[in-house]
C-alpha positions in Angstrom: -19.9 12.6 13.3 -20.5 14.6 9.9 -22.4 12.4 7.1 -22.5 13.3 3.2 -26.1 13.9 2.4 -25.4 11.8 -1.4 -27.8 14.6 -3.0 -30.4 13.8 -1.5 -31.2 16.7 0.7 -34.7 17.6 0.2 -37.6 18.5 2.9 -41.0 17.6 3.0 -43.0 19.0 6.0 -46.8 18.1 5.8 -50.3 18.9 7.5 -48.6 22.8 7.2 -51.3 25.8 6.2 -50.3 28.3 5.6 -52.2 32.0 5.7 -49.1 34.9 4.5 -47.1 32.7 6.4 -43.2 34.5 4.8 -41.6 31.9 3.2 -38.0 33.0 4.6 -38.6 32.8 7.9 -40.0 29.5 7.3 -37.0 28.2 6.5 -35.0 30.2 8.4 -37.3 28.2 11.4 -35.9 25.3 9.8 -32.0 26.5 10.2 -32.2 27.4 13.4 -33.2 23.4 14.4 -30.2 22.4 11.8 -27.9 24.5 13.2 -27.3 25.5 9.6 -27.3 29.1 8.5 -30.7 30.4 8.0 -28.9 31.0 3.7 -28.4 27.1 4.0 -31.8 26.5 3.6 -34.8 26.6 0.8 -38.1 26.5 0.8 -38.7 25.2 -3.2 -42.2 24.2 -2.9 -45.5 25.0 -1.4 -48.9 23.0 -2.4 -52.1 20.8 -0.9 -50.5 21.1 2.5 -46.9 20.2 1.5 -43.7 22.4 2.1 -40.5 21.7 0.8 -37.4 22.4 1.1 -34.0 22.5 -0.5 -30.3 22.0 2.3 -28.4 23.8 0.5 -25.6 21.7 2.6 -23.8 17.9 0.9 -22.3 17.5 4.6 -24.6 17.5 7.4 -23.0 16.3 10.9 -25.7 13.7 13.1 -25.4 15.7 16.7 -27.5 18.7 14.1 -30.7 16.3 12.4 -30.7 13.1 14.4 -34.6 13.1 16.7 -34.9 16.5 15.3 -38.3 16.4 13.7 -40.2 16.9 17.2 -38.4 20.4 17.8 -38.5 21.8 14.0 -42.8 21.2 14.2 -42.4 23.4 17.4 -39.9 26.1 16.3 -42.9 26.1 12.7 -45.5 26.4 15.3 -44.6 29.1 16.1 -44.0 31.1 12.6 -46.6 33.7 11.8 -48.9 32.3 10.0 -48.0 28.6 10.2 -50.9 26.6 11.1 -50.0 22.5 11.8 -52.5 19.7 11.6 -52.7 16.6 14.1 -51.2 15.0 11.2 -48.0 17.6 10.7 -45.2 15.2 10.3 -40.7 15.8 8.4 -40.1 13.8 5.3 -37.1 12.7 4.1 -35.0 10.9 1.8 -31.3 9.2 3.3 -29.7 10.9 5.8 -32.7 13.3 6.4 -33.9 10.2 7.4 -32.7 10.3 10.5 -35.1 13.6 11.6 -37.5 12.0 12.2 -35.7 9.0 14.6 -37.3 8.7 18.4 -35.1 10.9 20.6 -35.7 8.7 22.8 -33.2 6.6 20.9 -31.0 9.5 20.0 -27.5 8.6 21.8 -27.4 5.3 21.0 -28.3 6.2 17.3 -26.1 8.6 16.9 -23.6 6.0 18.6 -23.7 3.2 16.5 -24.1 5.9 13.4 -20.6 6.5 14.7 -19.1 2.8 15.1 -20.5 2.7 11.5 -18.7 5.5 10.0 -15.4 4.2 11.9 -15.6 0.8 9.6 -16.7 3.0 6.5 -13.9 4.9 7.5 -11.7 1.9 8.1 -13.1 0.1 4.9 -12.3 3.1 2.5 -8.7 4.0 3.8 -8.0 0.2 2.6 -9.8 0.0 -1.3 -7.8 1.1 -4.2 -8.1 2.3 -7.8 -5.1 2.5 -10.0 -4.8 5.0 -13.1 -3.4 4.0 -15.6 -2.6 7.7 -18.8 -2.4 9.0 -21.5 -2.5 8.1 -25.4 0.8 5.8 -26.5 -1.3 3.6 -23.0 -4.3 3.6 -24.9 -3.3 2.7 -28.2 -1.1 0.2 -26.9 2.0 1.7 -28.5 3.5 1.3 -24.5 3.4 -1.0 -22.2 1.8 -0.1 -18.7 3.9 -1.5 -16.0 3.2 0.8 -13.3 -0.4 -0.8 -13.3 0.7 -4.4 -12.1 3.4 -3.3 -10.1 1.3 -0.9 -7.6 -2.1 -3.2 -7.8 0.4 -6.7 -5.9 2.7 -4.4 -3.7 -0.3 -2.3 -2.1 -2.3 -5.9 -1.9 0.5 -7.9 -0.1 0.4 -5.5 2.5 -3.8 -6.0 3.0 -5.2 -3.5 0.5 -8.1 -4.6 -2.1 -6.8 -2.4 -5.7 -8.6 -2.4 -8.8 -7.2 -1.1 -12.2 -9.5 2.0 -13.3 -8.0 2.0 -16.5 -6.6 4.2 -18.6 -6.8 8.0 -18.1 -6.7 10.3 -21.8 -5.1 13.2 -22.3 -8.3 15.4 -21.3 -8.7 17.6 -17.6 -13.0 17.0 -17.6 -12.4 12.9 -17.6 -9.9 12.9 -15.7 -11.5 14.9 -13.5 -14.5 12.5 -13.9 -14.0 9.3 -13.2 -11.4 10.5 -10.4 -14.4 11.9 -8.7 -16.1 8.4 -9.8 -13.5 6.9 -7.5 -14.4 8.8 -5.1 -18.2 7.7 -5.3 -17.7 4.5 -5.1 -15.8 4.5 -1.7 -12.1 3.8 -3.2 -9.5 5.2 -0.5 -7.2 5.6 -2.3 -6.4 7.0 -5.8 -3.5 6.7 -7.9 -2.7 7.9 -11.3 0.8 7.2 -13.1 1.4 9.5 -15.6 0.3 13.0 -16.6 2.6 14.9 -14.1 4.7 17.2 -16.6 4.5 20.4 -18.0 3.5 19.4 -21.7 -0.1 20.7 -22.8 -1.3 17.2 -22.4 -0.4 16.3 -18.6 -3.7 16.8 -16.7 -3.8 14.7 -13.5 -2.5 17.5 -11.3 -4.5 19.6 -12.0 -8.0 16.8 -12.1 -7.2 15.9 -8.3 -6.4 20.0 -7.6 -10.1 20.4 -9.2 -11.4 17.8 -6.7 -8.8 19.7 -3.6 -8.0 22.7 -4.5 -5.8 22.9 -0.7 -4.0 19.9 -2.6 -0.1 19.8 -2.3 2.3 19.9 -5.7 5.5 19.6 -5.4 7.9 20.6 -8.5 10.1 17.5 -8.6 12.3 18.7 -11.5 12.0 22.3 -13.1 11.8 23.5 -17.2 11.3 27.0 -18.6 7.3 27.4 -20.1 7.6 27.3 -23.9 10.8 26.4 -24.8 10.2 23.3 -26.6 6.4 21.6 -25.9 6.5 22.6 -22.2 4.2 24.9 -21.6 4.4 25.0 -17.4 7.1 25.3 -15.1 8.2 22.0 -14.3 6.9 17.8 -13.5 5.3 18.6 -10.2 3.6 15.9 -8.5 -0.2 16.0 -6.4 -1.2 14.1 -3.3 -4.6 15.9 -2.2 -8.0 14.9 -0.1 -11.4 15.1 -0.2 -13.8 13.4 1.7 -12.3 9.8 2.2 -10.6 9.5 -0.2 -6.9 10.1 -0.7 -5.3 11.5 -4.2 -1.6 10.9 -5.5 -0.6 11.7 -8.9 2.9 9.9 -9.4 5.1 10.6 -12.4 4.8 7.5 -15.6 8.3 6.0 -15.2 8.3 3.3 -13.9 12.1 4.0 -12.0 10.6 6.9 -10.3 6.9 4.6 -9.0 9.4 1.9 -7.9 10.7 4.8 -5.9 7.7 6.8 -4.8 5.4 3.5 -3.4 7.0 2.8 -1.3 7.1 6.0 0.1 3.9 6.7 -0.1 2.6 2.8 1.4 4.8 4.7 4.4 2.7 7.3 4.7 -0.1 6.4 4.1 0.7 3.3 7.4 1.5 5.8 9.3 -1.2 8.5 8.4 0.8 10.9 7.3 -1.4 14.1 6.3 -1.3 15.8 2.3 1.7 18.0 3.1 3.8 15.7 4.3 3.0 12.7 2.4 3.7 15.2 -0.9 7.4 15.9 0.9 8.5 12.8 1.2 6.9 11.8 -2.6 8.8 14.3 -4.1 11.8 14.1 -1.7 12.8 11.0 -3.4 12.7 12.1 -6.0 13.9 14.8 -6.5 17.5 13.0 -4.7 16.5 10.5 -8.7 17.8 13.7 -10.4 19.6 15.1 -8.1 21.8 12.0 -8.9 21.6 12.2 -12.7 22.6 16.3 -12.9 
């Protein structure tokens, strides 16, 4: 089971005496026990009988860390120039603290952690946040009819939805707000608007920053450089990062009403991002095919 370290990536080994020890070998000994590449563990400080290390990973498998304290200390003791005192111990904050768990309870802890992870995943999947976008909405020039519609539709289908506000036409801000929504445990984040071909449209790009492999099918093509079009057309996006699915839909309300039921059905069916994006793009392209 994969665990998110939530930025708490440091370990402290207390009760350590060093005598010309090679710190690369110390880091490699820890990495070996945790089944990580040697370059993923770095000694960051040595002082007063304490060796501090940083795990250069954001995520780790539970099986790699639970109950590994004794094994880790034994591996360190075998490194030339390292002597452990009787009080040697491993300390960490957050998830990495599981290293010091009782090895006799390892299987029980892993089983409990697995059940908890499934509960967290199930809860997150049913929590959604909706963002509107654009200066016109932000300044009250036009009414945001999309967000109330999406919130009502998804809440009728068992979701707990929240309006996240209006995103400005700024890529950095959009990316930050989407990332924050995911960090707050929202399993579904939907934006409406900002998917066009102009230089103010950035929701697709924001999702791609969070998931470089996001699906971004086109629904309408333009010639970049003509008029206000700086991109080749209108795209939507479906990306996934951690437990969160990000979806960028167009702004016109009729298109949101076409796409939302398709999105809902795809999520219910457990569709991957490729199939979900394809289904959304298909229904939106059909609208434009009929129009022309």
